C-alpha positions as CSV (number, residue, x, y, z in Angstrom):
1,M,-39.6,-16.9,-5.1
2,S,-37.6,-13.8,-5.5
3,S,-34.0,-14.0,-4.5
4,N,-34.4,-11.2,-1.9
5,Q,-36.5,-13.6,0.2
6,H,-34.8,-15.5,3.0
7,N,-35.8,-18.5,5.0
8,Q,-36.6,-17.1,8.4
9,E,-35.0,-20.0,10.4
10,K,-31.3,-20.2,10.7
11,L,-29.9,-22.9,8.5
12,S,-28.0,-24.3,11.5
13,S,-30.7,-24.0,14.1
14,A,-31.8,-27.6,14.6
15,R,-29.3,-28.3,17.4
16,F,-30.7,-25.6,19.7
17,S,-33.7,-25.8,22.0
18,E,-34.2,-22.0,22.2
19,S,-33.7,-19.1,19.9
20,T,-30.6,-17.1,20.0
21,D,-30.9,-13.9,22.1
22,A,-31.6,-10.9,19.8
23,F,-28.6,-9.0,21.1
24,V,-26.3,-12.0,20.7
25,E,-27.6,-12.6,17.2
26,E,-26.7,-9.1,16.3
27,F,-23.4,-9.1,18.3
28,T,-22.2,-12.3,16.6
29,A,-23.3,-11.5,13.0
30,S,-20.8,-10.4,10.4
31,I,-23.1,-9.7,7.5
32,Q,-22.9,-5.9,8.3
33,F,-19.3,-5.9,6.9
34,D,-18.6,-9.2,5.2
35,H,-21.3,-8.7,2.5
36,R,-18.6,-7.0,0.4
37,M,-17.2,-10.5,-0.3
38,Y,-20.4,-11.5,-2.1
39,K,-18.7,-11.8,-5.5
40,Q,-16.0,-14.0,-4.1
41,D,-18.5,-16.1,-2.2
42,I,-20.5,-16.7,-5.3
43,Q,-17.4,-17.4,-7.4
44,G,-16.2,-20.0,-4.8
45,S,-19.6,-21.6,-4.6
46,I,-19.9,-22.0,-8.4
47,A,-16.5,-23.6,-8.6
48,H,-17.4,-25.9,-5.6
49,A,-20.6,-26.9,-7.4
50,K,-18.7,-27.7,-10.6
51,M,-16.3,-29.8,-8.6
52,L,-19.2,-31.7,-6.9
53,T,-20.6,-32.4,-10.3
54,K,-17.3,-33.6,-11.7
55,V,-17.0,-36.2,-8.9
56,G,-20.7,-37.3,-9.2
57,I,-22.2,-35.7,-6.1
58,L,-24.4,-33.3,-8.1
59,D,-25.9,-34.0,-11.5
60,N,-25.8,-31.5,-14.4
61,K,-29.3,-30.3,-13.8
62,E,-28.5,-29.5,-10.2
63,L,-25.4,-27.7,-11.3
64,Q,-27.2,-25.6,-13.8
65,D,-29.9,-24.7,-11.2
66,I,-27.2,-23.7,-8.7
67,I,-25.3,-21.6,-11.3
68,T,-28.5,-19.9,-12.5
69,G,-29.6,-19.2,-8.9
70,L,-26.3,-17.8,-7.8
71,T,-26.0,-15.6,-11.0
72,Q,-29.5,-14.2,-10.2
73,I,-28.5,-13.5,-6.7
74,E,-25.4,-11.7,-7.8
75,S,-27.5,-9.5,-10.2
76,D,-30.0,-8.8,-7.5
77,I,-27.2,-7.7,-5.0
78,E,-25.7,-5.4,-7.6
79,A,-29.1,-3.9,-8.3
80,G,-29.7,-3.2,-4.6
81,K,-32.6,-5.6,-4.3
82,I,-31.2,-7.7,-1.5
83,T,-31.9,-7.0,2.2
84,W,-29.2,-8.8,4.3
85,S,-30.5,-10.9,7.2
86,I,-28.7,-10.7,10.6
87,K,-30.5,-14.0,11.4
88,Q,-28.4,-15.7,8.7
89,E,-25.2,-14.3,10.4
90,D,-22.9,-13.8,7.4
91,I,-22.5,-13.5,3.7
92,H,-22.2,-17.3,3.2
93,M,-25.4,-18.2,5.0
94,N,-27.3,-15.3,3.5
95,I,-26.4,-16.4,0.0
96,E,-27.2,-20.0,0.7
97,S,-30.6,-19.0,2.2
98,L,-31.3,-16.9,-0.8
99,L,-30.3,-19.7,-3.1
100,T,-32.5,-22.2,-1.3
101,G,-35.4,-19.7,-1.6
102,L,-34.9,-19.5,-5.3
103,I,-34.2,-23.1,-6.4
104,G,-35.5,-25.2,-3.4
105,F,-34.0,-28.5,-2.2
106,T,-31.0,-28.4,-4.6
107,G,-29.7,-25.2,-2.9
108,K,-29.3,-27.2,0.3
109,K,-26.9,-29.6,-1.4
110,L,-24.4,-26.9,-2.3
111,H,-22.7,-27.0,1.1
112,T,-21.8,-30.7,0.7
113,G,-18.1,-31.3,1.3
114,R,-17.3,-27.9,2.7
115,S,-17.6,-25.8,5.9
116,R,-18.0,-22.2,6.5
117,N,-14.5,-22.4,8.0
118,D,-12.8,-23.2,4.7
119,Q,-15.4,-21.2,2.8
120,V,-14.6,-18.0,4.5
121,A,-10.9,-18.6,4.4
122,T,-11.3,-19.1,0.6
123,D,-13.5,-16.0,0.2
124,I,-11.0,-13.8,2.0
125,R,-8.1,-15.0,-0.1
126,L,-10.1,-14.4,-3.3
127,Y,-11.2,-11.0,-2.1
128,L,-7.6,-10.0,-1.2
129,R,-6.2,-11.3,-4.4
130,D,-8.7,-9.2,-6.3
131,E,-7.8,-6.1,-4.3
132,I,-4.0,-6.7,-4.7
133,D,-4.6,-7.0,-8.5
134,A,-6.3,-3.6,-8.4
135,I,-3.6,-2.0,-6.2
136,L,-0.6,-3.1,-8.3
137,P,-1.4,-1.1,-11.4
138,E,-2.1,2.0,-9.2
139,L,1.4,1.5,-7.7
140,V,2.7,1.5,-11.2
141,R,0.8,4.7,-11.9
142,L,2.3,6.4,-8.9
143,Q,5.8,5.2,-10.0
144,K,5.2,6.6,-13.5
145,G,4.2,10.0,-11.9
146,M,7.4,10.0,-9.9
147,I,9.5,9.2,-12.9
148,E,7.8,12.0,-14.9
149,L,8.5,14.5,-12.1
150,A,12.1,13.3,-11.6
151,E,12.9,13.5,-15.3
152,R,11.4,17.0,-15.5
153,E,13.5,18.2,-12.5
154,A,16.7,16.2,-13.2
155,A,18.9,19.3,-13.1
156,T,16.9,21.3,-10.5
157,I,19.1,22.1,-7.5
158,M,17.8,22.0,-4.0
159,P,19.3,21.6,-0.6
160,G,19.7,18.1,0.7
161,F,19.0,17.7,4.4
162,T,20.1,15.7,7.4
163,H,18.5,16.4,10.8
164,L,16.4,18.9,8.6
165,Q,19.5,21.0,8.4
166,T,21.1,22.0,5.1
167,A,23.7,19.3,4.3
168,Q,24.7,19.1,0.7
169,P,23.1,20.2,-2.6
170,V,21.2,17.6,-4.5
171,T,18.9,17.6,-7.5
172,F,15.2,17.5,-7.1
173,G,14.9,14.6,-9.5
174,H,17.4,12.6,-7.4
175,H,15.3,13.3,-4.3
176,I,12.1,12.2,-6.0
177,L,13.8,9.0,-7.2
178,A,14.5,8.2,-3.5
179,W,10.8,7.9,-3.1
180,F,10.6,5.8,-6.2
181,E,13.0,3.3,-4.7
182,M,10.8,3.1,-1.6
183,I,7.6,2.5,-3.6
184,K,9.5,-0.1,-5.7
185,R,10.3,-2.1,-2.6
186,D,6.6,-1.8,-1.6
187,M,5.7,-3.1,-5.0
188,E,8.0,-6.1,-4.5
189,R,6.5,-6.8,-1.1
190,L,3.0,-6.8,-2.5
191,Q,3.9,-9.0,-5.4
192,D,5.5,-11.4,-3.0
193,C,2.5,-11.3,-0.6
194,R,0.2,-12.2,-3.5
195,K,2.0,-15.5,-3.9
196,R,1.0,-16.6,-0.4
197,V,-2.5,-15.1,-0.7
198,N,-3.1,-17.3,-3.8
199,T,-3.3,-20.6,-1.8
200,M,-6.6,-22.4,-1.7
201,P,-7.9,-23.7,1.7
202,L,-11.2,-25.0,0.2
203,G,-11.4,-28.7,0.9
204,S,-10.1,-28.4,4.5
205,A,-13.8,-28.4,5.5
206,A,-14.3,-27.6,9.2
207,L,-10.8,-28.7,10.3
208,A,-10.1,-32.3,9.3
209,G,-10.9,-32.5,5.6
210,T,-14.0,-34.3,4.3
211,T,-15.1,-37.9,3.6
212,Y,-16.4,-36.9,0.2
213,P,-14.3,-37.7,-2.9
214,I,-13.5,-34.1,-3.7
215,D,-11.1,-32.9,-6.3
216,R,-9.2,-30.0,-4.8
217,A,-6.9,-29.6,-7.8
218,Y,-9.9,-29.1,-10.1
219,T,-11.4,-26.5,-7.8
220,A,-8.1,-24.7,-7.5
221,E,-7.8,-24.6,-11.3
222,L,-11.3,-23.1,-11.6
223,L,-10.5,-20.4,-9.1
224,G,-7.1,-19.6,-10.4
225,F,-5.2,-20.6,-7.3
226,D,-1.5,-21.4,-7.7
227,R,-1.4,-24.0,-4.9
228,I,-3.5,-25.9,-2.4
229,S,-3.1,-25.7,1.4
230,E,-1.5,-29.0,2.5
231,N,-2.9,-29.2,6.1
232,S,-6.5,-28.9,6.8
233,L,-6.0,-27.5,10.3
234,D,-3.8,-24.7,9.0
235,G,-6.0,-24.2,6.0
236,V,-9.0,-23.0,8.0
237,S,-7.1,-21.1,10.7
238,D,-4.3,-19.4,8.8
239,R,-4.5,-15.6,8.6
240,D,-0.8,-14.9,7.9
241,F,-1.7,-13.7,4.5
242,A,-3.9,-11.0,5.9
243,I,-1.2,-9.9,8.4
244,E,1.3,-9.9,5.6
245,F,-0.8,-7.6,3.5
246,T,-1.5,-5.3,6.4
247,A,2.3,-5.2,7.1
248,F,2.8,-4.2,3.5
249,A,0.0,-1.5,3.9
250,A,1.7,-0.2,7.1
251,T,5.1,0.1,5.4
252,F,3.6,1.6,2.3
253,L,1.6,4.2,4.3
254,M,4.8,4.9,6.4
255,H,6.5,5.8,3.1
256,L,3.6,8.0,1.9
257,S,3.5,9.6,5.3
258,R,7.2,10.6,5.1
259,F,6.6,11.9,1.6
260,S,3.6,13.8,2.9
261,E,5.6,15.4,5.6
262,E,8.0,16.8,3.0
263,L,5.2,18.0,0.7
264,V,3.6,19.8,3.7
265,L,6.9,21.5,4.5
266,W,7.9,22.2,0.9
267,S,4.5,23.8,0.1
268,S,4.6,26.1,3.2
269,A,5.3,29.8,3.1
270,Q,8.5,29.2,4.9
271,F,9.9,26.8,2.2
272,Q,7.9,27.6,-1.0
273,F,9.8,24.8,-2.8
274,I,6.7,23.6,-4.6
275,D,3.1,24.5,-5.4
276,L,0.4,21.9,-5.0
277,P,-2.4,22.3,-7.5
278,D,-5.5,23.8,-6.0
279,R,-7.6,20.6,-6.6
280,F,-5.5,18.8,-3.9
281,C,-5.9,21.6,-1.3
282,T,-8.6,23.3,0.7
283,G,-9.1,26.7,2.2
284,S,-9.8,27.9,5.7
285,S,-13.2,28.9,7.1
286,I,-11.8,32.0,8.7
287,M,-8.4,32.8,7.1
288,P,-9.0,33.7,3.4
289,Q,-5.3,33.5,2.5
290,K,-4.9,29.9,3.5
291,K,-4.2,27.0,1.0
292,N,-4.0,23.9,3.1
293,P,-2.2,20.7,1.8
294,D,-5.1,18.5,3.0
295,V,-4.3,15.5,0.9
296,P,-0.8,14.9,2.2
297,E,-1.9,15.8,5.7
298,L,-4.7,13.3,5.6
299,V,-2.6,10.5,4.2
300,R,-0.1,11.2,7.0
301,G,-2.9,10.9,9.5
302,K,-4.4,7.7,8.0
303,T,-1.0,6.0,8.5
304,G,-1.8,5.5,12.1
305,R,-5.0,3.6,11.5
306,V,-3.2,1.1,9.3
307,Y,-0.6,0.6,12.0
308,G,-3.5,-0.1,14.3
309,H,-4.9,-2.7,12.0
310,L,-1.6,-4.5,11.8
311,M,-1.4,-4.6,15.6
312,S,-5.0,-5.7,15.8
313,L,-4.5,-8.7,13.5
314,L,-1.3,-9.7,15.2
315,T,-3.0,-9.6,18.5
316,L,-6.1,-11.4,17.2
317,M,-4.0,-14.4,16.2
318,K,-1.5,-14.5,19.0
319,S,-3.4,-16.7,21.4
320,Q,-5.6,-18.8,19.2
321,P,-5.4,-22.6,19.5
322,L,-5.9,-24.7,16.4
323,A,-8.2,-24.7,14.5
324,Y,-10.9,-22.1,13.6
325,N,-12.3,-19.9,16.4
326,K,-14.9,-17.2,16.3
327,D,-12.2,-14.7,17.0
328,N,-11.4,-14.8,13.3
329,Q,-14.5,-13.0,12.5
330,E,-12.6,-9.9,13.7
331,D,-10.0,-10.3,10.9
332,K,-12.2,-8.7,8.2
333,E,-12.8,-5.1,9.3
334,P,-9.1,-4.3,9.9
335,L,-8.2,-6.0,6.6
336,F,-11.1,-4.3,4.7
337,D,-10.2,-0.8,6.1
338,A,-6.5,-1.3,5.4
339,V,-7.3,-2.2,1.8
340,D,-9.6,0.9,1.5
341,T,-7.0,3.2,3.0
342,V,-4.2,2.0,0.7
343,R,-6.4,2.3,-2.4
344,G,-7.6,5.8,-1.4
345,S,-4.2,7.1,-0.4
346,L,-2.6,5.6,-3.5
347,R,-5.1,7.1,-5.9
348,A,-4.6,10.6,-4.3
349,F,-0.8,10.4,-4.6
350,A,-0.8,8.9,-8.1
351,D,-3.0,11.9,-9.2
352,M,-1.1,14.5,-7.3
353,I,2.7,13.7,-7.8
354,P,3.0,14.5,-11.5
355,A,1.0,17.7,-11.1
356,I,3.5,19.2,-8.6
357,I,5.1,22.5,-9.7
358,V,8.7,23.0,-8.5
359,N,9.8,26.6,-7.8
360,R,13.3,26.2,-9.1
361,D,14.6,29.6,-8.2
362,V,13.5,29.1,-4.6
363,T,15.1,25.7,-4.3
364,Y,18.3,27.0,-5.8
365,A,18.4,30.0,-3.4
366,A,17.7,27.7,-0.5
367,A,20.6,25.4,-1.5
368,K,23.0,28.5,-1.4
369,R,22.1,29.0,2.3
370,G,23.6,26.9,5.0
371,F,27.1,26.3,3.5
372,S,25.9,23.3,1.5
373,T,29.2,23.0,-0.4
374,A,31.3,22.7,2.8
375,T,32.0,19.0,2.2
376,D,33.1,19.9,-1.3
377,L,35.7,22.3,0.1
378,A,36.9,19.6,2.5
379,D,37.2,17.1,-0.3
380,Y,39.1,19.7,-2.4
381,L,41.6,20.2,0.4
382,V,42.1,16.4,0.7
383,G,43.0,16.5,-3.0
384,K,45.6,19.2,-2.2
385,G,47.3,16.8,0.3
386,L,45.6,17.5,3.6
387,A,44.3,14.7,5.8
388,F,40.5,14.7,5.9
389,R,40.3,15.6,9.6
390,D,42.6,18.6,9.1
391,S,40.6,19.7,6.1
392,H,37.4,19.3,8.2
393,E,38.9,21.7,10.7
394,V,39.9,24.3,8.1
395,V,36.4,24.3,6.6
396,G,34.9,24.6,10.0
397,L,36.9,27.8,10.5
398,A,35.7,29.1,7.1
399,V,32.1,28.4,7.9
400,A,32.4,30.1,11.3
401,H,33.7,33.2,9.5
402,G,30.8,33.0,6.9
403,I,28.3,32.9,9.7
404,K,29.7,36.1,11.1
405,S,30.1,37.8,7.7
406,G,26.9,36.6,6.1
407,E,28.9,35.1,3.2
408,D,28.5,31.7,1.6
409,L,31.7,29.9,0.9
410,S,31.3,30.5,-2.8
411,E,31.0,34.3,-2.1
412,M,34.2,34.6,-0.1
413,S,37.2,36.1,-1.9
414,L,40.2,33.9,-2.7
415,E,42.2,35.9,-0.2
416,T,39.8,35.2,2.6
417,L,39.7,31.5,1.8
418,Q,43.5,31.4,1.7
419,S,43.6,32.9,5.2
420,F,42.3,29.5,6.4
421,C,44.6,27.4,4.3
422,D,47.4,28.5,1.8
423,K,46.8,25.4,-0.3
424,I,43.6,26.9,-1.7
425,T,43.9,28.3,-5.2
426,D,41.5,29.9,-7.7
427,D,40.3,26.6,-8.9
428,V,38.4,26.2,-5.7
429,F,35.5,28.1,-7.1
430,E,34.8,25.3,-9.5
431,V,33.8,23.0,-6.6
432,L,32.1,25.7,-4.5
433,T,29.3,26.3,-7.0
434,L,26.1,24.4,-6.6
435,E,26.3,23.1,-10.2
436,G,29.8,21.9,-9.6
437,S,28.9,20.2,-6.4
438,V,26.0,18.1,-7.8
439,A,27.9,17.4,-11.1
440,A,30.8,16.0,-9.1
441,R,28.6,13.2,-7.6
442,D,28.8,11.4,-11.0
443,H,28.5,7.8,-10.1
444,L,25.7,5.1,-9.9
445,G,23.3,6.3,-7.2
446,G,24.7,9.9,-7.2
447,T,22.8,13.1,-7.6
448,A,24.5,14.4,-10.8
449,P,21.9,15.4,-13.4
450,N,23.2,12.8,-15.9
451,Q,23.0,10.1,-13.2
452,V,19.4,11.1,-12.5
453,R,18.6,10.9,-16.2
454,A,20.3,7.5,-16.3
455,A,18.3,6.4,-13.3
456,V,15.1,7.6,-15.0
457,V,15.9,5.3,-18.0
458,R,16.4,2.4,-15.6
459,A,13.2,3.1,-13.9
460,K,11.3,3.2,-17.1
461,D,12.8,-0.1,-18.1
462,Y,11.8,-1.6,-14.8
463,I,8.2,-0.4,-15.3
464,K,8.1,-2.2,-18.6
465,T,8.7,-5.5,-16.8
466,L,5.7,-5.1,-14.5
């Protein structure tokens, strides 16, 4: 029998005196979305069969038949030869039905010592572990792109903002490395999340464990789990790991959304700080001059759906009694979409960031507007013996004059500056230049170009440890 043929009766139908209502059958099925876990379900089943053979429940011939059958089913799925059956509800029952159709009676023995409750809990963990292992190197690729951009623009001066008002001059490289720090924390969160994902619930059975002489340590070794769940009730009902991943996803997308907001602003005609390559933008159907930053805009928009998935999973779990409940079928779609959204957004950003072109003349000119060296002048006056609050007042008067005259502090004559405070001498112009301002922040974590370059070296060293 071909592996695309299913038994028509539900494998769990003997208890019932009438068929499930057609609408209820479709309403309660999960095969429409959980079929993406077919690899993990087959992986888990092969490990389970090997364990059953080790403890003497299956013989070697039965084991080989099961492995051969499951391998054939996996090949048929990947070749698009399988039609999923709603009647069999989910990926687990679909594969078991296919296996029984292929190898007969032995296929029915595979489920010995396990339940769909611990089976699905295991499949989800295997699936999420695989996805995390795919996401981590993409995070590294994004970090490398940020390091490349920061190193290239280590001495590029731009305005730093608070309240989106010009505050103090910074270097573009320093600004990009702020995003690197955020993504670094996201990396650490995901690495930490993986530790708790990699716990094996298989062997918990329905909720109380099993009477069969199973060897959970052997199964865990086969599946690459670091540890085994120690309470069967918790093993089948825990979804903390999914919530934790989605919390990572929400935080990560929040960071990308903040970054997106700046990329949208910086690429606008009003800022013109950067150019985004055409391949990351689209045009307008009516306005031929438009170049829309669709990638950062869409990532910014997708952040909301991941927030929703986190709230959905938290709400899903908040009122469930122990142990497993059908509610938990609703854990997969939010998790799957969070994974897809992270991977798509991450790929887009990892491709885009190192390709950004910085308009250095524009950022420099912008830093000269808005009296960005006012704090430097205040610090200068403190060095001349004024109390900081008094120097703050003096600089405020100078700025007020500059607003009226249209002059930046660095453009005012020495005579004009001395009219606000007679302690000012001609050495003041060393601190009022943009270059002098950023160079003066020469400490760990500061914006001075040599500190940015040192931070780039540390960032590269960090990447080597991953």
